[in-house]
N, C-alpha and C positions, 0 to 999 in steps of 0.2 A: 716807488714812492715811499719815503720812511715818514709814517704818520706821527713820529716823536716830534716832530720839528713843527707841529700844529695843534691848536687848540681847538677844542670842540665848541659848537654853539651852545651856550648856556640857555637854559630855559628863559623864557619872555625878554631874553638881551634887546632884542628889537623895540620891544614894548616899551622897555624902562629906557633906552636911549632917546627915542622919540622926544619926549615922553607922551605917551599915551595917555589921555584923560582917564580912560578907563582904569588903565593899569596903575596910575596914582590913586584913585579910587581902592584898588585892590591892597596895595601896599600900606593904605591908612587903615583899611578894615581887616588885616590880617589878622587870625585869630578871635574873630568875632563873629556873632550869627550873620551880618550882612555878607561876610565874604563871599559864602556860596550863591548868593541873590546876585552878587556882581559879576563872579565869575561866569555865570550862565551867559551874561551880554557876550564876553568873549568866545565863547564856544557857539553861539547861536548868529549873533548879529556884530561881528567884529566889525570895527569902523575904519579898518584899514584892507588894502588888497593884496593878493599874492603878488600882483605885479610891482607894488611898493617893498614889498619884503624881499622879494628876488632882487631888486635894483639896491636894496639897502645891504644885502649879502655882499653882493659884488662891492659896492663901495668900500665895505669894511674888509675884503680880500679874502671872504670866504670861500672856499669850493666844495661844491656838492659832488659826492662821489658815491659809489656802490660798487660791492663786488663784481667782480666779472660772472656771466653764469657759468655754471658748470659745463665744458664739453663732453 
């Protein structure tokens, strides 16, 4: 598989695509003292599920791959 034909998932692409209301607040607060407090919501109490994220990845055509284990 030639990975040059693929793009890598960009940080918070899912959150921005929804748009997630917490991500919207983060975007507005970037570079301010409020940013870290809002970011903690994402780190500990994300309002979306891995199920939603997984299906979003499939819908957008992403592949989840990893290297083969060494033999």
